[in-house]
N, C-alpha and C positions, 0 to 999 in steps of 0.2 A: 452156732453162737448162742450162748445161754445168758439170759437176763432174768432178773427177779425184780419185783416191785412191791412196794407197800405204801400205805398212806398213814402218816403219823401226825395227828394234830394239824391237818391241812397241808402237810409237807409231803410231796410225792418223793419217795426214795427209790431210785432205780440203781440196782447193782449189776454191773457188767462183769461177767465172770471170765469171758474168753476174748481173745484177740479177734476182732471182726475181719481182719485182713482187708486188703484193698477191695476185694470183690464183695465184702459184706458191709461196707460202710453205709451204702444206701439203705440196706435192710435195717441196720441198727438205728439209723436216723429216723426211718419210718416208724419203727417200734417205739422209740422215744416220743416222737411227735404225736403218735396215736394215743399214748398214755397221757401226755400233757393235755391234749385237747379233750380227751375222754373224762379225765378226772378234774380238770380245771382247778389245779391246786393253788394255794396261796404262794408257794415257792417250791423249787425243785432242788434236790440233791442227787448228783450222780456219783456213784462209788465205782472207781475203776480198781478191781482186784488185780493182784500182781500179774497174772497172764494177760490181762486186758490192757495193761499200761503200755501201749504201743502208739506209734505215730498214726496209725489208722484210727484208733480210738480217740486220740487227741483231736484229730480232724472232725470226727463226729461230734465231740463235746463242744468244740468251737461253733460248729453249725447249730447245735441245740441252743447254745447261748444266744445266738442271733435270733432264733425263734422266740426265746424267752424275752429278749429285749422288745420284740414286736408286740408281745402279749402283756408286757409290763410286769413280768415275773422276776423275782430275785432267784438266781441260780447259783448253786455252789457245786464244787466238784472236789472229790477227795481221792488221793492216791498216796501210797507209801513211797513212790518213786520220786526222788528229788528232781532228776532230769525232766521227768514228765511235768512236774509242777512248774518248773522254770519255763518249759516250752509253752505251757498253757498261759502263763503270766505274759510271756513275750508276744504271744500271738492273739490274745483275747481282743475282742472288739471293744474299743474304748468309747463308742457312741452308745448312750443309754446306760443301763445298770451295769455296774462293774461285776465281772466274774469273780466270785469269792472262792479261793483255793485253800484247801486244808490237807494236812497229812493224816488226820484221824477222822474216821467216819462219825464216831460218837460226838465229837465236837461240832462238826458240820451239821448234824441233825439237831443237836440241842440248840445251837445258835439259830438255825432256821425256824425251829419251833418256837423259840422265845420271841423272835421278830414277828412271827405270824400272830402270836398271842397278844402282842402289844399294838399290832396294827389296828387302826380305827376303820371299821367298815365304811364304805363309801356313803351310805345313807345315814350313818350315825351323826355326822356333823349337822345335817338338816334338822334332826331332832333336837339338837342343842340350841339352835338359833331362836 
């Protein structure tokens, strides 16, 4: 299973290239969790390339979304597959931050970057008081 990651303006971008299969779900979730915890990004974008747009990958993305909710991170996912986008929308956790779903990776990354840029750091409000 091949993934790639980068950090762009505080946004962790993880690209999943291959179908993890049922047996690879735990490994993929661990890789994503380790990257999120290691980089401590302002937000996360997961890109599911065409071969990775499967039920197994959807399951991992939904679990990663629950992790991001616990950490207070905004998470987006992008895939060209309309059925996968519908499945993500229908099964996303509605407690906490909404899972944002896009068809295009460039839009997801740009939006996450813009939201990160306008977010006020936690300590900044104390300086204004």
